[in-house]
mmCIF file of the C-alpha atoms, coordinates in Angstrom:
data_MODEL
# 
_entry.id   MODEL 
# 
loop_
_atom_site.group_PDB 
_atom_site.id 
_atom_site.type_symbol 
_atom_site.label_atom_id 
_atom_site.label_alt_id 
_atom_site.label_comp_id 
_atom_site.label_asym_id 
_atom_site.label_entity_id 
_atom_site.label_seq_id 
_atom_site.pdbx_PDB_ins_code 
_atom_site.Cartn_x 
_atom_site.Cartn_y 
_atom_site.Cartn_z 
_atom_site.occupancy 
_atom_site.B_iso_or_equiv 
_atom_site.pdbx_formal_charge 
_atom_site.auth_seq_id 
_atom_site.auth_comp_id 
_atom_site.auth_asym_id 
_atom_site.auth_atom_id 
_atom_site.pdbx_PDB_model_num 
ATOM 1   C CA . MET A 1 1   ? 7.536   -2.845 -65.891 1.00 0.00 ? 1   MET A CA 1 
ATOM 2   C CA . ALA A 1 2   ? 4.326   -4.358 -67.378 1.00 0.00 ? 2   ALA A CA 1 
ATOM 3   C CA . GLY A 1 3   ? 1.351   -2.226 -68.363 1.00 0.00 ? 3   GLY A CA 1 
ATOM 4   C CA . HIS A 1 4   ? -2.209  -3.128 -69.470 1.00 0.00 ? 4   HIS A CA 1 
ATOM 5   C CA . SER A 1 5   ? -3.192  -3.273 -73.124 1.00 0.00 ? 5   SER A CA 1 
ATOM 6   C CA . LYS A 1 6   ? -3.216  0.265  -74.605 1.00 0.00 ? 6   LYS A CA 1 
ATOM 7   C CA . TRP A 1 7   ? -2.459  -0.548 -78.268 1.00 0.00 ? 7   TRP A CA 1 
ATOM 8   C CA . ALA A 1 8   ? -6.151  -1.103 -79.339 1.00 0.00 ? 8   ALA A CA 1 
ATOM 9   C CA . ASN A 1 9   ? -7.367  1.758  -77.415 1.00 0.00 ? 9   ASN A CA 1 
ATOM 10  C CA . ILE A 1 10  ? -4.532  3.977  -79.096 1.00 0.00 ? 10  ILE A CA 1 
ATOM 11  C CA . GLN A 1 11  ? -5.278  2.771  -82.574 1.00 0.00 ? 11  GLN A CA 1 
ATOM 12  C CA . HIS A 1 12  ? -9.002  3.304  -82.029 1.00 0.00 ? 12  HIS A CA 1 
ATOM 13  C CA . ARG A 1 13  ? -8.492  6.961  -80.746 1.00 0.00 ? 13  ARG A CA 1 
ATOM 14  C CA . LYS A 1 14  ? -6.307  7.738  -83.725 1.00 0.00 ? 14  LYS A CA 1 
ATOM 15  C CA . GLY A 1 15  ? -8.958  6.359  -85.998 1.00 0.00 ? 15  GLY A CA 1 
ATOM 16  C CA . ARG A 1 16  ? -11.633 8.530  -84.523 1.00 0.00 ? 16  ARG A CA 1 
ATOM 17  C CA . GLN A 1 17  ? -9.250  11.609 -84.823 1.00 0.00 ? 17  GLN A CA 1 
ATOM 18  C CA . ASP A 1 18  ? -8.649  10.826 -88.304 1.00 0.00 ? 18  ASP A CA 1 
ATOM 19  C CA . GLU A 1 19  ? -12.284 11.004 -89.081 1.00 0.00 ? 19  GLU A CA 1 
ATOM 20  C CA . LYS A 1 20  ? -12.432 14.421 -87.577 1.00 0.00 ? 20  LYS A CA 1 
ATOM 21  C CA . ARG A 1 21  ? -9.544  16.049 -89.455 1.00 0.00 ? 21  ARG A CA 1 
ATOM 22  C CA . GLY A 1 22  ? -11.807 18.943 -90.352 1.00 0.00 ? 22  GLY A CA 1 
ATOM 23  C CA . LYS A 1 23  ? -11.623 20.221 -86.901 1.00 0.00 ? 23  LYS A CA 1 
ATOM 24  C CA . VAL A 1 24  ? -8.017  19.831 -86.515 1.00 0.00 ? 24  VAL A CA 1 
ATOM 25  C CA . TRP A 1 25  ? -6.845  23.117 -87.942 1.00 0.00 ? 25  TRP A CA 1 
ATOM 26  C CA . THR A 1 26  ? -9.456  25.017 -85.802 1.00 0.00 ? 26  THR A CA 1 
ATOM 27  C CA . ARG A 1 27  ? -8.153  23.390 -82.619 1.00 0.00 ? 27  ARG A CA 1 
ATOM 28  C CA . ILE A 1 28  ? -4.525  23.991 -83.677 1.00 0.00 ? 28  ILE A CA 1 
ATOM 29  C CA . ILE A 1 29  ? -4.936  27.756 -84.458 1.00 0.00 ? 29  ILE A CA 1 
ATOM 30  C CA . ARG A 1 30  ? -6.592  28.169 -80.905 1.00 0.00 ? 30  ARG A CA 1 
ATOM 31  C CA . GLU A 1 31  ? -3.702  26.397 -79.214 1.00 0.00 ? 31  GLU A CA 1 
ATOM 32  C CA . ILE A 1 32  ? -1.190  28.519 -81.269 1.00 0.00 ? 32  ILE A CA 1 
ATOM 33  C CA . MET A 1 33  ? -2.965  31.662 -80.119 1.00 0.00 ? 33  MET A CA 1 
ATOM 34  C CA . VAL A 1 34  ? -3.365  30.831 -76.481 1.00 0.00 ? 34  VAL A CA 1 
ATOM 35  C CA . ALA A 1 35  ? 0.428   29.568 -76.452 1.00 0.00 ? 35  ALA A CA 1 
ATOM 36  C CA . ALA A 1 36  ? 1.583   32.724 -78.023 1.00 0.00 ? 36  ALA A CA 1 
ATOM 37  C CA . ARG A 1 37  ? -0.568  34.943 -76.008 1.00 0.00 ? 37  ARG A CA 1 
ATOM 38  C CA . THR A 1 38  ? 0.587   33.487 -72.672 1.00 0.00 ? 38  THR A CA 1 
ATOM 39  C CA . GLY A 1 39  ? 4.152   32.767 -73.615 1.00 0.00 ? 39  GLY A CA 1 
ATOM 40  C CA . GLY A 1 40  ? 5.228   35.174 -76.224 1.00 0.00 ? 40  GLY A CA 1 
ATOM 41  C CA . GLY A 1 41  ? 5.743   34.638 -79.999 1.00 0.00 ? 41  GLY A CA 1 
ATOM 42  C CA . ASP A 1 42  ? 9.185   33.561 -79.950 1.00 0.00 ? 42  ASP A CA 1 
ATOM 43  C CA . LEU A 1 43  ? 9.411   29.754 -80.609 1.00 0.00 ? 43  LEU A CA 1 
ATOM 44  C CA . SER A 1 44  ? 12.878  29.295 -79.110 1.00 0.00 ? 44  SER A CA 1 
ATOM 45  C CA . ALA A 1 45  ? 11.654  30.610 -75.751 1.00 0.00 ? 45  ALA A CA 1 
ATOM 46  C CA . ASN A 1 46  ? 8.020   29.132 -75.648 1.00 0.00 ? 46  ASN A CA 1 
ATOM 47  C CA . PRO A 1 47  ? 8.046   25.324 -75.691 1.00 0.00 ? 47  PRO A CA 1 
ATOM 48  C CA . ARG A 1 48  ? 4.190   25.165 -75.770 1.00 0.00 ? 48  ARG A CA 1 
ATOM 49  C CA . LEU A 1 49  ? 4.134   27.318 -78.954 1.00 0.00 ? 49  LEU A CA 1 
ATOM 50  C CA . ARG A 1 50  ? 6.941   25.099 -80.552 1.00 0.00 ? 50  ARG A CA 1 
ATOM 51  C CA . LEU A 1 51  ? 4.786   21.942 -79.934 1.00 0.00 ? 51  LEU A CA 1 
ATOM 52  C CA . ALA A 1 52  ? 1.719   23.668 -81.360 1.00 0.00 ? 52  ALA A CA 1 
ATOM 53  C CA . VAL A 1 53  ? 3.559   24.855 -84.466 1.00 0.00 ? 53  VAL A CA 1 
ATOM 54  C CA . GLU A 1 54  ? 4.935   21.304 -85.021 1.00 0.00 ? 54  GLU A CA 1 
ATOM 55  C CA . LYS A 1 55  ? 1.338   19.988 -84.734 1.00 0.00 ? 55  LYS A CA 1 
ATOM 56  C CA . ALA A 1 56  ? 0.357   22.594 -87.420 1.00 0.00 ? 56  ALA A CA 1 
ATOM 57  C CA . LYS A 1 57  ? 3.063   21.589 -89.712 1.00 0.00 ? 57  LYS A CA 1 
ATOM 58  C CA . ALA A 1 58  ? 2.144   17.909 -89.290 1.00 0.00 ? 58  ALA A CA 1 
ATOM 59  C CA . ALA A 1 59  ? -1.434  18.911 -90.355 1.00 0.00 ? 59  ALA A CA 1 
ATOM 60  C CA . ASN A 1 60  ? -0.113  20.558 -93.359 1.00 0.00 ? 60  ASN A CA 1 
ATOM 61  C CA . MET A 1 61  ? -1.156  24.046 -92.341 1.00 0.00 ? 61  MET A CA 1 
ATOM 62  C CA . PRO A 1 62  ? 0.615   26.759 -94.426 1.00 0.00 ? 62  PRO A CA 1 
ATOM 63  C CA . ALA A 1 63  ? 3.426   28.818 -92.829 1.00 0.00 ? 63  ALA A CA 1 
ATOM 64  C CA . ASP A 1 64  ? 1.300   31.928 -93.593 1.00 0.00 ? 64  ASP A CA 1 
ATOM 65  C CA . ASN A 1 65  ? -1.585  30.783 -91.378 1.00 0.00 ? 65  ASN A CA 1 
ATOM 66  C CA . ILE A 1 66  ? 0.848   29.979 -88.537 1.00 0.00 ? 66  ILE A CA 1 
ATOM 67  C CA . LYS A 1 67  ? 2.449   33.280 -88.664 1.00 0.00 ? 67  LYS A CA 1 
ATOM 68  C CA . ARG A 1 68  ? -0.858  35.135 -88.871 1.00 0.00 ? 68  ARG A CA 1 
ATOM 69  C CA . ASN A 1 69  ? -2.353  33.569 -85.984 1.00 0.00 ? 69  ASN A CA 1 
ATOM 70  C CA . ILE A 1 70  ? 0.854   34.131 -83.775 1.00 0.00 ? 70  ILE A CA 1 
ATOM 71  C CA . ASP A 1 71  ? 0.661   37.857 -84.651 1.00 0.00 ? 71  ASP A CA 1 
ATOM 72  C CA . LYS A 1 72  ? -2.985  37.930 -83.735 1.00 0.00 ? 72  LYS A CA 1 
ATOM 73  C CA . ALA A 1 73  ? -2.225  36.495 -80.388 1.00 0.00 ? 73  ALA A CA 1 
ATOM 74  C CA . THR A 1 74  ? 0.744   38.710 -79.707 1.00 0.00 ? 74  THR A CA 1 
ATOM 75  C CA . GLY A 1 75  ? -1.150  41.923 -80.658 1.00 0.00 ? 75  GLY A CA 1 
ATOM 76  C CA . ASN A 1 76  ? 0.395   42.536 -84.159 1.00 0.00 ? 76  ASN A CA 1 
ATOM 77  C CA . LEU A 1 77  ? -2.990  41.858 -85.754 1.00 0.00 ? 77  LEU A CA 1 
ATOM 78  C CA . GLU A 1 78  ? -6.512  42.172 -84.322 1.00 0.00 ? 78  GLU A CA 1 
ATOM 79  C CA . GLY A 1 79  ? -7.953  38.769 -83.317 1.00 0.00 ? 79  GLY A CA 1 
ATOM 80  C CA . VAL A 1 80  ? -10.260 36.944 -80.939 1.00 0.00 ? 80  VAL A CA 1 
ATOM 81  C CA . THR A 1 81  ? -9.100  36.304 -77.553 1.00 0.00 ? 81  THR A CA 1 
ATOM 82  C CA . TYR A 1 82  ? -9.724  32.828 -76.023 1.00 0.00 ? 82  TYR A CA 1 
ATOM 83  C CA . GLU A 1 83  ? -9.649  31.746 -72.484 1.00 0.00 ? 83  GLU A CA 1 
ATOM 84  C CA . GLU A 1 84  ? -8.723  27.976 -71.322 1.00 0.00 ? 84  GLU A CA 1 
ATOM 85  C CA . ILE A 1 85  ? -11.376 26.313 -69.110 1.00 0.00 ? 85  ILE A CA 1 
ATOM 86  C CA . ARG A 1 86  ? -11.213 22.738 -68.055 1.00 0.00 ? 86  ARG A CA 1 
ATOM 87  C CA . TYR A 1 87  ? -14.387 20.762 -67.094 1.00 0.00 ? 87  TYR A CA 1 
ATOM 88  C CA . GLU A 1 88  ? -14.457 17.369 -65.212 1.00 0.00 ? 88  GLU A CA 1 
ATOM 89  C CA . GLY A 1 89  ? -17.047 14.745 -64.990 1.00 0.00 ? 89  GLY A CA 1 
ATOM 90  C CA . TYR A 1 90  ? -18.011 11.131 -65.027 1.00 0.00 ? 90  TYR A CA 1 
ATOM 91  C CA . GLY A 1 91  ? -19.104 8.943  -67.990 1.00 0.00 ? 91  GLY A CA 1 
ATOM 92  C CA . ILE A 1 92  ? -20.472 5.404  -68.031 1.00 0.00 ? 92  ILE A CA 1 
ATOM 93  C CA . GLY A 1 93  ? -19.667 3.165  -65.235 1.00 0.00 ? 93  GLY A CA 1 
ATOM 94  C CA . GLY A 1 94  ? -18.048 5.926  -63.265 1.00 0.00 ? 94  GLY A CA 1 
ATOM 95  C CA . ALA A 1 95  ? -15.251 6.523  -65.890 1.00 0.00 ? 95  ALA A CA 1 
ATOM 96  C CA . ALA A 1 96  ? -13.419 9.902  -65.292 1.00 0.00 ? 96  ALA A CA 1 
ATOM 97  C CA . ILE A 1 97  ? -13.505 12.503 -68.128 1.00 0.00 ? 97  ILE A CA 1 
ATOM 98  C CA . ILE A 1 98  ? -11.557 15.665 -68.455 1.00 0.00 ? 98  ILE A CA 1 
ATOM 99  C CA . VAL A 1 99  ? -12.544 18.227 -71.133 1.00 0.00 ? 99  VAL A CA 1 
ATOM 100 C CA . ASP A 1 100 ? -10.073 21.059 -71.986 1.00 0.00 ? 100 ASP A CA 1 
ATOM 101 C CA . THR A 1 101 ? -11.823 23.937 -73.807 1.00 0.00 ? 101 THR A CA 1 
ATOM 102 C CA . MET A 1 102 ? -10.704 27.267 -75.340 1.00 0.00 ? 102 MET A CA 1 
ATOM 103 C CA . THR A 1 103 ? -13.560 29.563 -75.831 1.00 0.00 ? 103 THR A CA 1 
ATOM 104 C CA . ASP A 1 104 ? -14.495 33.327 -76.266 1.00 0.00 ? 104 ASP A CA 1 
ATOM 105 C CA . ASN A 1 105 ? -18.021 32.678 -74.781 1.00 0.00 ? 105 ASN A CA 1 
ATOM 106 C CA . ARG A 1 106 ? -17.678 30.879 -71.343 1.00 0.00 ? 106 ARG A CA 1 
ATOM 107 C CA . VAL A 1 107 ? -21.524 30.651 -70.841 1.00 0.00 ? 107 VAL A CA 1 
ATOM 108 C CA . ARG A 1 108 ? -22.049 28.997 -74.132 1.00 0.00 ? 108 ARG A CA 1 
ATOM 109 C CA . THR A 1 109 ? -19.214 26.460 -73.575 1.00 0.00 ? 109 THR A CA 1 
ATOM 110 C CA . VAL A 1 110 ? -20.328 25.314 -70.076 1.00 0.00 ? 110 VAL A CA 1 
ATOM 111 C CA . ALA A 1 111 ? -24.017 24.849 -71.475 1.00 0.00 ? 111 ALA A CA 1 
ATOM 112 C CA . ASP A 1 112 ? -22.720 22.745 -74.434 1.00 0.00 ? 112 ASP A CA 1 
ATOM 113 C CA . VAL A 1 113 ? -20.535 20.579 -72.311 1.00 0.00 ? 113 VAL A CA 1 
ATOM 114 C CA . ARG A 1 114 ? -23.071 20.044 -69.741 1.00 0.00 ? 114 ARG A CA 1 
ATOM 115 C CA . HIS A 1 115 ? -25.709 19.100 -72.301 1.00 0.00 ? 115 HIS A CA 1 
ATOM 116 C CA . ALA A 1 116 ? -23.293 16.516 -73.789 1.00 0.00 ? 116 ALA A CA 1 
ATOM 117 C CA . PHE A 1 117 ? -22.730 14.952 -70.476 1.00 0.00 ? 117 PHE A CA 1 
ATOM 118 C CA . SER A 1 118 ? -26.429 14.662 -69.448 1.00 0.00 ? 118 SER A CA 1 
ATOM 119 C CA . LYS A 1 119 ? -27.494 13.389 -72.962 1.00 0.00 ? 119 LYS A CA 1 
ATOM 120 C CA . TYR A 1 120 ? -25.613 10.191 -72.857 1.00 0.00 ? 120 TYR A CA 1 
ATOM 121 C CA . GLY A 1 121 ? -25.687 9.384  -69.111 1.00 0.00 ? 121 GLY A CA 1 
ATOM 122 C CA . GLY A 1 122 ? -22.671 11.274 -67.837 1.00 0.00 ? 122 GLY A CA 1 
ATOM 123 C CA . ASN A 1 123 ? -22.628 13.739 -64.925 1.00 0.00 ? 123 ASN A CA 1 
ATOM 124 C CA . MET A 1 124 ? -20.584 17.119 -64.871 1.00 0.00 ? 124 MET A CA 1 
ATOM 125 C CA . GLY A 1 125 ? -18.426 17.287 -61.828 1.00 0.00 ? 125 GLY A CA 1 
ATOM 126 C CA . THR A 1 126 ? -16.758 20.060 -59.869 1.00 0.00 ? 126 THR A CA 1 
ATOM 127 C CA . GLU A 1 127 ? -13.306 21.298 -60.374 1.00 0.00 ? 127 GLU A CA 1 
ATOM 128 C CA . GLY A 1 128 ? -10.711 18.684 -59.155 1.00 0.00 ? 128 GLY A CA 1 
ATOM 129 C CA . SER A 1 129 ? -13.321 15.955 -59.039 1.00 0.00 ? 129 SER A CA 1 
ATOM 130 C CA . VAL A 1 130 ? -11.618 13.632 -61.257 1.00 0.00 ? 130 VAL A CA 1 
ATOM 131 C CA . SER A 1 131 ? -8.323  15.281 -62.308 1.00 0.00 ? 131 SER A CA 1 
ATOM 132 C CA . PHE A 1 132 ? -6.528  13.594 -59.292 1.00 0.00 ? 132 PHE A CA 1 
ATOM 133 C CA . GLN A 1 133 ? -6.807  10.524 -61.139 1.00 0.00 ? 133 GLN A CA 1 
ATOM 134 C CA . PHE A 1 134 ? -4.632  11.680 -63.954 1.00 0.00 ? 134 PHE A CA 1 
ATOM 135 C CA . LYS A 1 135 ? -0.989  12.696 -64.258 1.00 0.00 ? 135 LYS A CA 1 
ATOM 136 C CA . HIS A 1 136 ? 0.270   15.549 -66.629 1.00 0.00 ? 136 HIS A CA 1 
ATOM 137 C CA . VAL A 1 137 ? 2.994   13.889 -68.534 1.00 0.00 ? 137 VAL A CA 1 
ATOM 138 C CA . GLY A 1 138 ? 4.872   13.599 -71.822 1.00 0.00 ? 138 GLY A CA 1 
ATOM 139 C CA . GLN A 1 139 ? 3.904   10.281 -73.411 1.00 0.00 ? 139 GLN A CA 1 
ATOM 140 C CA . LEU A 1 140 ? 5.543   8.547  -76.516 1.00 0.00 ? 140 LEU A CA 1 
ATOM 141 C CA . ILE A 1 141 ? 4.125   5.200  -77.654 1.00 0.00 ? 141 ILE A CA 1 
ATOM 142 C CA . PHE A 1 142 ? 5.743   2.814  -79.948 1.00 0.00 ? 142 PHE A CA 1 
ATOM 143 C CA . ALA A 1 143 ? 4.186   0.010  -81.956 1.00 0.00 ? 143 ALA A CA 1 
ATOM 144 C CA . PRO A 1 144 ? 4.449   -3.604 -80.932 1.00 0.00 ? 144 PRO A CA 1 
ATOM 145 C CA . GLY A 1 145 ? 7.636   -5.123 -82.354 1.00 0.00 ? 145 GLY A CA 1 
ATOM 146 C CA . SER A 1 146 ? 9.823   -1.895 -81.800 1.00 0.00 ? 146 SER A CA 1 
ATOM 147 C CA . ASP A 1 147 ? 13.242  -2.254 -80.264 1.00 0.00 ? 147 ASP A CA 1 
ATOM 148 C CA . GLU A 1 148 ? 12.237  -2.297 -76.496 1.00 0.00 ? 148 GLU A CA 1 
ATOM 149 C CA . ASP A 1 149 ? 15.933  -2.462 -75.278 1.00 0.00 ? 149 ASP A CA 1 
ATOM 150 C CA . GLN A 1 150 ? 17.101  0.444  -77.536 1.00 0.00 ? 150 GLN A CA 1 
ATOM 151 C CA . ILE A 1 151 ? 14.019  2.623  -76.651 1.00 0.00 ? 151 ILE A CA 1 
ATOM 152 C CA . MET A 1 152 ? 14.565  2.087  -73.061 1.00 0.00 ? 152 MET A CA 1 
ATOM 153 C CA . GLU A 1 153 ? 18.352  2.900  -73.230 1.00 0.00 ? 153 GLU A CA 1 
ATOM 154 C CA . VAL A 1 154 ? 17.941  5.969  -75.225 1.00 0.00 ? 154 VAL A CA 1 
ATOM 155 C CA . ALA A 1 155 ? 14.843  7.316  -73.414 1.00 0.00 ? 155 ALA A CA 1 
ATOM 156 C CA . LEU A 1 156 ? 16.143  6.706  -69.858 1.00 0.00 ? 156 LEU A CA 1 
ATOM 157 C CA . GLU A 1 157 ? 19.515  8.388  -70.722 1.00 0.00 ? 157 GLU A CA 1 
ATOM 158 C CA . ALA A 1 158 ? 17.616  11.407 -72.230 1.00 0.00 ? 158 ALA A CA 1 
ATOM 159 C CA . GLY A 1 159 ? 15.727  11.939 -68.973 1.00 0.00 ? 159 GLY A CA 1 
ATOM 160 C CA . ALA A 1 160 ? 12.571  9.775  -69.306 1.00 0.00 ? 160 ALA A CA 1 
ATOM 161 C CA . GLU A 1 161 ? 10.861  8.805  -66.056 1.00 0.00 ? 161 GLU A CA 1 
ATOM 162 C CA . ASP A 1 162 ? 9.631   5.362  -67.147 1.00 0.00 ? 162 ASP A CA 1 
ATOM 163 C CA . VAL A 1 163 ? 9.314   2.941  -69.988 1.00 0.00 ? 163 VAL A CA 1 
ATOM 164 C CA . ILE A 1 164 ? 6.450   0.662  -69.812 1.00 0.00 ? 164 ILE A CA 1 
ATOM 165 C CA . THR A 1 165 ? 5.503   -2.396 -72.083 1.00 0.00 ? 165 THR A CA 1 
ATOM 166 C CA . ASP A 1 166 ? 1.949   -3.347 -72.306 1.00 0.00 ? 166 ASP A CA 1 
ATOM 167 C CA . ASP A 1 167 ? 0.342   -6.739 -73.061 1.00 0.00 ? 167 ASP A CA 1 
ATOM 168 C CA . GLU A 1 168 ? 0.453   -6.353 -76.705 1.00 0.00 ? 168 GLU A CA 1 
ATOM 169 C CA . GLY A 1 169 ? 4.096   -5.313 -76.820 1.00 0.00 ? 169 GLY A CA 1 
ATOM 170 C CA . ALA A 1 170 ? 3.452   -1.623 -77.379 1.00 0.00 ? 170 ALA A CA 1 
ATOM 171 C CA . ILE A 1 171 ? 6.004   0.414  -75.452 1.00 0.00 ? 171 ILE A CA 1 
ATOM 172 C CA . GLU A 1 172 ? 5.184   3.530  -73.504 1.00 0.00 ? 172 GLU A CA 1 
ATOM 173 C CA . VAL A 1 173 ? 7.875   6.158  -72.828 1.00 0.00 ? 173 VAL A CA 1 
ATOM 174 C CA . LEU A 1 174 ? 6.869   8.688  -69.998 1.00 0.00 ? 174 LEU A CA 1 
ATOM 175 C CA . THR A 1 175 ? 8.391   11.883 -69.339 1.00 0.00 ? 175 THR A CA 1 
ATOM 176 C CA . ALA A 1 176 ? 7.886   15.025 -67.261 1.00 0.00 ? 176 ALA A CA 1 
ATOM 177 C CA . PRO A 1 177 ? 6.260   17.589 -69.491 1.00 0.00 ? 177 PRO A CA 1 
ATOM 178 C CA . ALA A 1 178 ? 9.383   19.909 -69.466 1.00 0.00 ? 178 ALA A CA 1 
ATOM 179 C CA . GLU A 1 179 ? 11.638  16.953 -70.736 1.00 0.00 ? 179 GLU A CA 1 
ATOM 180 C CA . PHE A 1 180 ? 9.235   15.771 -73.426 1.00 0.00 ? 180 PHE A CA 1 
ATOM 181 C CA . GLU A 1 181 ? 10.819  17.529 -76.459 1.00 0.00 ? 181 GLU A CA 1 
ATOM 182 C CA . THR A 1 182 ? 14.285  16.431 -75.187 1.00 0.00 ? 182 THR A CA 1 
ATOM 183 C CA . VAL A 1 183 ? 13.456  12.763 -74.893 1.00 0.00 ? 183 VAL A CA 1 
ATOM 184 C CA . ARG A 1 184 ? 11.434  12.789 -78.209 1.00 0.00 ? 184 ARG A CA 1 
ATOM 185 C CA . ASP A 1 185 ? 14.446  14.451 -80.146 1.00 0.00 ? 185 ASP A CA 1 
ATOM 186 C CA . ALA A 1 186 ? 16.818  11.920 -78.641 1.00 0.00 ? 186 ALA A CA 1 
ATOM 187 C CA . LEU A 1 187 ? 14.798  8.935  -79.732 1.00 0.00 ? 187 LEU A CA 1 
ATOM 188 C CA . GLN A 1 188 ? 13.997  10.472 -83.269 1.00 0.00 ? 188 GLN A CA 1 
ATOM 189 C CA . ALA A 1 189 ? 17.793  11.218 -83.521 1.00 0.00 ? 189 ALA A CA 1 
ATOM 190 C CA . LYS A 1 190 ? 18.289  7.327  -83.282 1.00 0.00 ? 190 LYS A CA 1 
ATOM 191 C CA . GLY A 1 191 ? 15.600  6.627  -85.906 1.00 0.00 ? 191 GLY A CA 1 
ATOM 192 C CA . LEU A 1 192 ? 13.039  5.661  -83.265 1.00 0.00 ? 192 LEU A CA 1 
ATOM 193 C CA . THR A 1 193 ? 9.750   7.326  -84.150 1.00 0.00 ? 193 THR A CA 1 
ATOM 194 C CA . PRO A 1 194 ? 6.721   6.837  -82.014 1.00 0.00 ? 194 PRO A CA 1 
ATOM 195 C CA . GLU A 1 195 ? 3.339   6.312  -83.288 1.00 0.00 ? 195 GLU A CA 1 
ATOM 196 C CA . VAL A 1 196 ? 1.967   8.887  -80.638 1.00 0.00 ? 196 VAL A CA 1 
ATOM 197 C CA . ALA A 1 197 ? 3.865   11.741 -79.236 1.00 0.00 ? 197 ALA A CA 1 
ATOM 198 C CA . GLU A 1 198 ? 2.182   14.258 -76.979 1.00 0.00 ? 198 GLU A CA 1 
ATOM 199 C CA . VAL A 1 199 ? 1.981   16.014 -73.680 1.00 0.00 ? 199 VAL A CA 1 
ATOM 200 C CA . THR A 1 200 ? -1.195  14.717 -72.115 1.00 0.00 ? 200 THR A CA 1 
ATOM 201 C CA . MET A 1 201 ? -3.194  13.937 -69.004 1.00 0.00 ? 201 MET A CA 1 
ATOM 202 C CA . ARG A 1 202 ? -2.563  10.072 -68.543 1.00 0.00 ? 202 ARG A CA 1 
ATOM 203 C CA . PRO A 1 203 ? -5.062  8.040  -66.346 1.00 0.00 ? 203 PRO A CA 1 
ATOM 204 C CA . GLU A 1 204 ? -3.511  6.431  -63.331 1.00 0.00 ? 204 GLU A CA 1 
ATOM 205 C CA . ASN A 1 205 ? -5.960  3.545  -63.571 1.00 0.00 ? 205 ASN A CA 1 
ATOM 206 C CA . THR A 1 206 ? -8.485  2.489  -66.162 1.00 0.00 ? 206 THR A CA 1 
ATOM 207 C CA . ILE A 1 207 ? -12.083 1.185  -66.257 1.00 0.00 ? 207 ILE A CA 1 
ATOM 208 C CA . ALA A 1 208 ? -12.907 -1.592 -68.838 1.00 0.00 ? 208 ALA A CA 1 
ATOM 209 C CA . LEU A 1 209 ? -16.172 -1.139 -70.511 1.00 0.00 ? 209 LEU A CA 1 
ATOM 210 C CA . GLN A 1 210 ? -17.813 -3.391 -72.915 1.00 0.00 ? 210 GLN A CA 1 
ATOM 211 C CA . GLY A 1 211 ? -20.930 -3.948 -74.986 1.00 0.00 ? 211 GLY A CA 1 
ATOM 212 C CA . ASP A 1 212 ? -23.629 -1.364 -74.552 1.00 0.00 ? 212 ASP A CA 1 
ATOM 213 C CA . ASP A 1 213 ? -21.621 0.459  -71.870 1.00 0.00 ? 213 ASP A CA 1 
ATOM 214 C CA . ALA A 1 214 ? -18.614 0.893  -74.259 1.00 0.00 ? 214 ALA A CA 1 
ATOM 215 C CA . ALA A 1 215 ? -21.179 2.051  -77.114 1.00 0.00 ? 215 ALA A CA 1 
ATOM 216 C CA . ARG A 1 216 ? -22.707 4.580  -74.750 1.00 0.00 ? 216 ARG A CA 1 
ATOM 217 C CA . MET A 1 217 ? -19.296 5.817  -73.575 1.00 0.00 ? 217 MET A CA 1 
ATOM 218 C CA . GLN A 1 218 ? -18.181 6.296  -77.139 1.00 0.00 ? 218 GLN A CA 1 
ATOM 219 C CA . LYS A 1 219 ? -21.320 8.327  -78.051 1.00 0.00 ? 219 LYS A CA 1 
ATOM 220 C CA . LEU A 1 220 ? -20.523 10.569 -74.978 1.00 0.00 ? 220 LEU A CA 1 
ATOM 221 C CA . LEU A 1 221 ? -17.019 11.073 -75.936 1.00 0.00 ? 221 LEU A CA 1 
ATOM 222 C CA . ASP A 1 222 ? -17.979 11.797 -79.529 1.00 0.00 ? 222 ASP A CA 1 
ATOM 223 C CA . MET A 1 223 ? -20.478 14.410 -78.616 1.00 0.00 ? 223 MET A CA 1 
ATOM 224 C CA . ILE A 1 224 ? -18.094 16.159 -76.332 1.00 0.00 ? 224 ILE A CA 1 
ATOM 225 C CA . GLU A 1 225 ? -15.212 15.940 -78.859 1.00 0.00 ? 225 GLU A CA 1 
ATOM 226 C CA . ASP A 1 226 ? -17.508 17.453 -81.623 1.00 0.00 ? 226 ASP A CA 1 
ATOM 227 C CA . LEU A 1 227 ? -18.251 20.487 -79.509 1.00 0.00 ? 227 LEU A CA 1 
ATOM 228 C CA . ASP A 1 228 ? -16.759 23.536 -81.289 1.00 0.00 ? 228 ASP A CA 1 
ATOM 229 C CA . ASP A 1 229 ? -14.827 24.871 -78.190 1.00 0.00 ? 229 ASP A CA 1 
ATOM 230 C CA . VAL A 1 230 ? -13.371 21.661 -77.046 1.00 0.00 ? 230 VAL A CA 1 
ATOM 231 C CA . GLN A 1 231 ? -9.622  21.064 -77.632 1.00 0.00 ? 231 GLN A CA 1 
ATOM 232 C CA . ASP A 1 232 ? -8.883  17.877 -75.872 1.00 0.00 ? 232 ASP A CA 1 
ATOM 233 C CA . VAL A 1 233 ? -10.850 15.134 -73.998 1.00 0.00 ? 233 VAL A CA 1 
ATOM 234 C CA . TYR A 1 234 ? -9.112  12.819 -71.632 1.00 0.00 ? 234 TYR A CA 1 
ATOM 235 C CA . HIS A 1 235 ? -10.762 9.646  -70.011 1.00 0.00 ? 235 HIS A CA 1 
ATOM 236 C CA . ASN A 1 236 ? -9.766  6.670  -68.140 1.00 0.00 ? 236 ASN A CA 1 
ATOM 237 C CA . ALA A 1 237 ? -12.102 4.166  -70.094 1.00 0.00 ? 237 ALA A CA 1 
ATOM 238 C CA . GLU A 1 238 ? -10.826 1.070  -71.974 1.00 0.00 ? 238 GLU A CA 1 
ATOM 239 C CA . LEU A 1 239 ? -13.265 0.535  -74.791 1.00 0.00 ? 239 LEU A CA 1 
# 
């Protein structure tokens, strides 16, 4: 199945994330705490916490930090309680944006997100206004030049839902969220290491933005992503 070109977009996004490494630990700690609080501190019984801890290790977070934040979340240590809130809205050219936050102050967070949208020409929407344009999936993306036949064979046998090759030759493996770890581990066991591996909100369709529109959209996304309470931002713009 052919797909639109995603590779440039993915590389661009990874580059932007690399520039913001200072915020990575903060976001991972919040994810660990919420995952542990909602699903318990036992890694073997809590897939969300397992993924958060893997992210922490990949970001070189010390094991003591990881354990301390799990203990805070499960009541063994005193800590802040975060709640998860999702905001939805529109960016430049009607592009759809989902903003996932974790906050200890709902009033502050909604004000910050609304301000970011309005400053760069976006609009906050109501709950459900754009989320129907996205699908919650496990996503593994391999660089152009990867062994498409082997990836497809291993992924589908492990339970993947689809394997898509885009115009530039990047290979995208899609799974149900619950099957993500199984498929990823099966691929890695065969020496197939993806450039991107995450459970995400994947847009069903994309909107191409160029020139000034693309620049304005990037400013809007940057401002939202830089907010302290924002964990993840998903959108359907091709910049």
